[in-house]
MARRO-688798 format. One line per 5 residues: their letters; for each residue x negated, y negated, z of C-alpha. Coordinates in steps of 0.2 Angstrom, whole numbers, padded with zeros to 4 digits, m for minus. Each point is the difference from the previous one (the first is absolute). Layout:
a	X Y Z | ...
This chain:
mkkrv	0314 m0036 0264 | m0009 m0015 m0006 | m0017 0010 0002 | 0007 0014 m0011 | 0006 m0011 m0014
lggcl	m0017 m0009 0000 | m0009 0017 0000 | 0011 0006 m0014 | m0004 m0016 m0010 | m0019 0001 0003
atval	0001 0019 m0006 | 0009 m0005 m0016 | m0013 m0014 m0004 | m0014 0012 0004 | 0008 0013 m0012
llvvr	0002 m0012 m0014 | m0018 m0006 0002 | m0006 0018 m0001 | 0010 0004 m0015 | m0006 m0016 m0008
istad	m0018 0004 0003 | 0002 0018 m0005 | 0008 m0005 m0017 | m0012 m0014 m0004 | m0013 0012 m0008
teplp	0014 0009 m0009 | 0008 m0014 m0009 | 0001 0003 m0019 | m0012 m0009 m0011 | 0006 m0016 m0008
epltl	0006 m0001 m0018 | m0010 m0007 m0009 | m0015 0006 0010 | m0014 m0014 0001 | m0018 0003 0002
ehals	0000 m0011 0016 | 0013 0011 0008 | m0010 0016 m0005 | m0016 m0006 0007 | 0009 m0005 0016
laerg	0003 0019 0003 | m0019 0004 m0001 | m0001 0003 0019 | 0015 0012 0000 | m0008 0010 m0014
ptdva	m0003 0019 m0001 | m0011 0011 0009 | m0017 m0009 m0002 | 0007 m0016 0009 | 0008 0011 0014
qarad	m0016 0010 0003 | m0010 m0016 0001 | 0013 m0008 0012 | m0001 0016 0011 | m0019 m0001 0000
leysq	0001 m0018 0005 | 0012 0004 0014 | m0011 0015 0006 | m0016 m0011 0000 | 0010 m0014 0010
aeerl	0005 0014 0013 | m0019 0006 0001 | m0005 m0018 0004 | 0012 m0001 0014 | m0005 0017 0006
aqsrt	m0019 m0006 0000 | 0005 m0016 0010 | 0010 0010 0013 | m0015 0010 0005 | m0007 m0015 0010
gvnva	0017 m0005 0006 | 0007 0003 0018 | 0008 0017 0003 | 0013 0002 0013 | 0008 0016 0006
legrl	0011 0007 0014 | m0004 0016 0008 | 0011 0010 0012 | m0004 0016 0010 | 0012 0011 0010
rwvep	m0010 0012 0011 | 0005 0012 0015 | m0013 0003 0013 | m0002 0009 0016 | m0009 m0012 0012
sevaa	m0013 0004 0012 | 0005 0002 0018 | m0011 m0014 0005 | 0008 m0012 m0014 | 0009 m0015 0007
dqsng	0013 0002 m0013 | 0008 0017 0000 | 0012 m0003 m0015 | m0002 0011 m0015 | 0003 m0013 m0014
dhrgs	m0016 m0007 m0007 | 0007 m0011 m0014 | m0009 m0014 m0009 | 0005 m0014 m0013 | m0014 m0010 m0008
lfvrk	m0003 m0014 m0012 | m0016 0001 m0010 | m0007 m0015 m0010 | m0016 0004 m0011 | m0010 m0011 m0012
nlydf	m0016 0003 m0009 | m0012 m0014 0005 | m0015 0004 m0011 | m0004 0014 m0012 | m0016 m0006 m0007
grsaa	0007 m0004 m0018 | 0011 0015 m0002 | 0017 m0009 0000 | m0007 m0015 m0010 | m0006 0012 m0014
eesaa	0017 0009 0000 | 0009 m0017 m0002 | m0012 m0006 m0013 | 0003 0016 m0010 | 0019 m0001 0002
eglgk	m0001 m0018 m0006 | m0010 0005 m0015 | 0012 0013 m0005 | 0015 m0012 0003 | m0008 m0013 m0012
asrlr	m0003 0014 m0013 | 0018 0005 0001 | 0006 m0018 m0002 | m0011 m0002 m0015 | 0006 0016 m0008
ytdvv	0018 m0004 0003 | m0002 m0017 m0008 | m0009 0008 m0015 | 0013 0014 m0002 | 0014 m0013 0000
rqrri	m0010 m0010 m0013 | m0002 0015 m0011 | 0018 0004 0002 | 0004 m0017 m0007 | m0010 0003 m0015
aimea	0008 0017 m0003 | 0017 m0008 0001 | m0005 m0014 m0012 | m0007 0013 m0012 | 0016 0010 0001
yfdvl	0011 m0015 m0002 | m0010 m0005 m0016 | 0001 0018 m0006 | 0019 m0001 0000 | 0000 m0017 m0009
ladle	m0011 0007 m0013 | 0011 0016 m0002 | 0015 m0011 m0003 | m0009 m0010 m0013 | m0006 0016 m0009
fardn	0017 0007 0000 | 0007 m0016 m0007 | m0013 0001 m0014 | 0004 0018 m0004 | 0018 m0003 0001
eemav	m0001 m0014 m0012 | m0012 0010 m0012 | 0012 0014 0000 | 0015 m0011 m0005 | m0011 m0007 m0014
vyvsl	m0004 0017 m0007 | 0018 0006 0003 | 0006 m0014 m0011 | m0013 0004 m0014 | 0005 0018 0001
drlqd	0019 m0004 m0001 | m0004 m0010 m0016 | m0011 0014 m0007 | 0014 0012 0003 | 0012 m0011 m0010
rhelg	m0012 m0001 m0014 | m0003 0019 0001 | 0019 0003 m0003 | m0001 m0011 m0016 | m0015 0010 m0006
qvsdi	m0012 m0014 0002 | m0012 0008 0013 | m0007 0018 0000 | 0003 0013 0013 | m0019 m0001 0005
dllem	0001 m0019 0003 | 0016 0002 0010 | m0008 0014 0011 | m0016 m0011 0002 | 0011 m0014 0007
eaeyq	0010 0012 0011 | m0016 0007 0007 | m0007 m0017 0004 | 0017 m0004 0009 | m0001 0015 0011
airkk	m0018 m0003 0004 | 0005 m0018 0006 | 0015 0007 0009 | m0011 0012 0010 | m0012 m0015 0004
raasq	0016 m0010 0006 | 0005 0015 0011 | m0018 0001 0007 | 0001 m0019 0004 | 0016 0002 0009
arqrs	m0007 0014 0010 | m0015 m0011 0005 | 0013 m0013 0006 | 0007 0012 0013 | m0017 0007 0005
arsrl	m0007 m0017 0003 | 0015 m0005 0010 | m0003 0016 0011 | m0018 m0005 0003 | 0005 m0017 0005
aialg	0013 0007 0012 | m0013 0011 0008 | m0013 m0014 0001 | 0014 m0010 0009 | 0003 0014 0012
rpgel	0018 0002 m0007 | m0002 0017 m0010 | 0015 0003 m0011 | 0006 m0018 0001 | m0002 m0006 m0018
ssdls	0002 m0018 m0005 | 0009 m0003 m0016 | m0005 m0018 m0002 | m0017 m0009 0004 | m0003 m0019 m0001
lpdlp	m0015 m0006 m0010 | m0012 m0007 0013 | m0007 m0017 0000 | m0018 0005 m0001 | m0015 m0011 0005
qldge	m0011 m0010 m0013 | m0015 0011 m0005 | m0010 m0014 m0010 | m0013 m0002 0013 | m0018 0007 m0002
lpeye	m0006 0015 0008 | m0012 m0002 0014 | m0018 0006 m0002 | m0001 0019 0003 | m0014 m0002 0012
sllkk	0009 m0012 0011 | 0015 0012 0000 | m0011 0015 0004 | m0008 m0009 0014 | 0017 m0004 0007
alaen	0007 0017 m0003 | m0014 0009 0010 | 0002 m0012 0014 | 0019 m0001 0001 | 0008 0015 m0008
paira	0012 0007 0013 | m0005 0018 m0003 | m0018 m0004 0002 | 0003 m0011 0015 | 0010 0014 0008
lraev	m0014 0012 m0002 | m0012 m0012 0007 | 0011 m0002 0015 | 0000 0019 0002 | m0019 0000 m0001
kaaes	0000 m0012 0015 | 0013 0011 0009 | m0011 0015 m0003 | m0015 m0008 0007 | 0010 m0006 0015
riaga	0006 0018 0003 | m0018 0006 0000 | m0004 m0013 0013 | 0015 0006 0010 | m0006 0018 m0001
ragrr	m0017 m0004 0006 | 0008 m0009 0015 | 0007 0017 0005 | m0017 0003 0008 | 0001 m0016 0011
pyldg	0009 m0002 0017 | 0016 m0009 0002 | 0007 m0009 0015 | 0019 0000 0006 | 0009 m0009 0013
eleas	0013 0009 0010 | 0014 m0006 0012 | 0012 0011 0010 | 0015 m0003 0011 | 0008 0015 0009
tysre	0013 0004 0012 | 0001 0016 0010 | 0013 0010 0009 | m0011 0005 0014 | m0014 m0009 0009
agshd	m0018 0006 m0002 | m0017 m0008 0003 | m0005 0003 m0018 | 0015 m0009 m0007 | m0003 m0018 m0006
dwrag	0013 m0012 m0006 | m0012 m0009 m0012 | m0015 0005 m0009 | m0011 m0010 m0012 | m0016 0005 m0008
vvltv	m0011 0001 m0016 | m0005 0017 m0008 | m0016 0001 m0010 | m0001 0015 m0011 | m0016 0006 m0008
plysg	0001 0013 m0014 | m0014 0013 0002 | 0004 0013 m0012 | 0014 0001 m0013 | m0004 0017 m0008
gavga	m0006 m0008 m0016 | 0017 m0009 m0003 | m0008 m0018 m0001 | m0013 0006 m0012 | 0013 0008 m0011
qiare	0011 m0015 0000 | m0015 m0011 m0005 | m0004 0011 m0014 | 0018 0000 m0006 | 0002 m0019 0000
katln	m0017 m0001 m0009 | 0007 0011 m0014 | 0016 m0010 m0001 | m0011 m0016 m0001 | m0010 0008 m0015
rtras	0016 0006 m0009 | 0008 m0018 0002 | m0016 m0008 m0007 | 0000 0012 m0015 | 0019 m0005 m0002
laaae	m0005 m0018 0001 | m0013 0002 m0014 | 0012 0009 m0011 | 0013 m0013 0002 | m0012 m0014 m0004
davrq	m0005 0010 m0016 | 0018 0002 m0004 | 0005 m0018 0002 | m0015 m0006 m0010 | 0005 0011 m0015
alldn	0019 m0003 0002 | m0004 m0019 0000 | m0011 0001 m0015 | 0013 0010 m0010 | 0014 m0011 0005
yldle	m0010 m0016 m0004 | m0004 0007 m0017 | 0018 0005 m0003 | 0006 m0018 0004 | m0013 m0007 m0012
tlqvd	0006 0011 m0014 | 0018 m0005 0004 | m0004 m0018 0000 | m0008 0001 m0017 | 0014 0011 m0006
adrvl	0013 m0013 0005 | m0006 m0011 m0015 | 0003 0014 m0012 | 0018 0003 0008 | 0004 m0018 m0001
alqdy	m0005 m0001 m0019 | 0010 0016 m0003 | 0015 m0007 0008 | m0001 m0016 m0010 | m0002 0009 m0016
rdlyl	0015 0012 0003 | 0011 m0015 0005 | m0004 m0009 m0017 | 0001 0016 m0009 | 0018 0003 0007
drsrt	0005 m0018 m0004 | m0006 0003 m0018 | 0009 0017 m0001 | 0016 m0008 0007 | m0001 m0015 m0013
iyele	m0002 0013 m0014 | 0015 0010 0006 | 0011 m0015 0001 | m0004 m0003 m0019 | 0007 0017 m0003
vktdl	m0017 0006 m0006 | m0006 0018 0005 | m0010 m0002 0016 | m0008 0010 0014 | 0010 m0010 0014
gdamv	0003 0015 0011 | m0018 0006 m0001 | m0006 m0018 0004 | 0011 0000 0016 | m0007 0017 0005
rlsea	m0018 m0007 m0003 | 0004 m0015 0011 | 0006 0011 0014 | m0016 0010 m0001 | m0010 m0017 0001
qieaa	0011 m0004 0016 | m0004 0016 0008 | m0019 m0003 m0004 | 0001 m0017 0009 | 0009 0007 0015
knrfg	m0012 0014 0002 | m0015 m0012 m0001 | 0008 m0012 0012 | 0005 0014 0013 | m0017 0008 m0002
rvlaw	m0009 m0017 0004 | 0012 m0003 0015 | m0004 0018 0007 | m0019 m0002 m0004 | 0000 m0017 0010
erlka	0009 0009 0015 | m0012 0014 0000 | m0015 m0012 0000 | 0008 m0009 0015 | 0003 0017 0009
laggl	m0018 0006 m0003 | m0008 m0017 0004 | 0011 m0003 0015 | 0006 m0016 m0009 | m0008 m0011 m0014
pkast	m0013 m0014 0002 | 0009 m0017 0003 | m0007 m0006 m0016 | 0011 0013 m0010 | 0018 m0001 0007
sadeg	0010 m0001 m0017 | 0006 0018 0002 | 0004 m0002 0019 | 0016 m0008 m0003 | 0015 0012 0003
């Protein structure tokens, strides 16, 4: 009875654990959503991360398979056989059954297995580097999608504010039109302006939903749109850019995509060595223990020996395999050269973009200061009951704030892309490494 109760408790606990684990990845996104939480979902992202993880698991299995080829193989073999013994045989029974245990191990294969293991390790290293790079790129994509939502919200707030300002002006103009102080053409002009801004606001509202959908997809949660996002605490971006030449040198040495292709080149070279070893002999050790149902002079309880196999002719299979692996090597080397060119150009483009954004930061700061002061002046004039453009000043300040957010978000993303391309930044330039 106690055993059944204990078993039932253990089953309940196991079920609760399974439910907890199965629902861990399906918990709703928090409200408000933070950038930190969004980035924590990078490894549970959509298909690119899942594919990279599957490639990594496949390469790990290939490594274990290559290592197993030099391991010990143990097998059982049973045989049931009916015989008609000779008249002179000492044992006249008809059953000639056997049970055997076989132990085999490759003792030496003149470099074949070592080459296969080296190739598998190279492909495993390439898969690990690619997985790391895919997760890093997914983090950048999530960050960009997160910033897009924040910008869409700022743009909608600006357009909503501008529509309200124009609506007030239109309402006043309609009152004056009823008094005969404004012509029909002036009223229709203002009406057309209001409808244009109303359309602009509707487009901004649509961009809000579209940006949230892109963020949900980037997080691997399609259809789960976050209504509220927290403004992130972004790193300081006042540090100087490292020298382009030092970045380029580091990128060509440590970029994960380039390192992955270099590992694949070494793996291809190892596969060529393994293919050439197909012409060489190999030595196996064998051990056999058997039991028999009848006695015979040729039956041995134990056997041990070594077997040397020398390939003489393979029908051209070895030569074809060598040619295939050489073609793979040439293709991988070409991919490596193309990747180096792509990284070199991407690094330069991103570096120049970041330089431009840093210069533009001064313009944005000056514009924001100007709009702040202009709004203060308009508010003061409004309080004195003098005609003013207070509403327009508020809209222009919102535009300046959007410009500042675009510049700041753009610089953060540019730094992240630089780090991704270069495999990290030099130690002398760590101002954007925070966060």
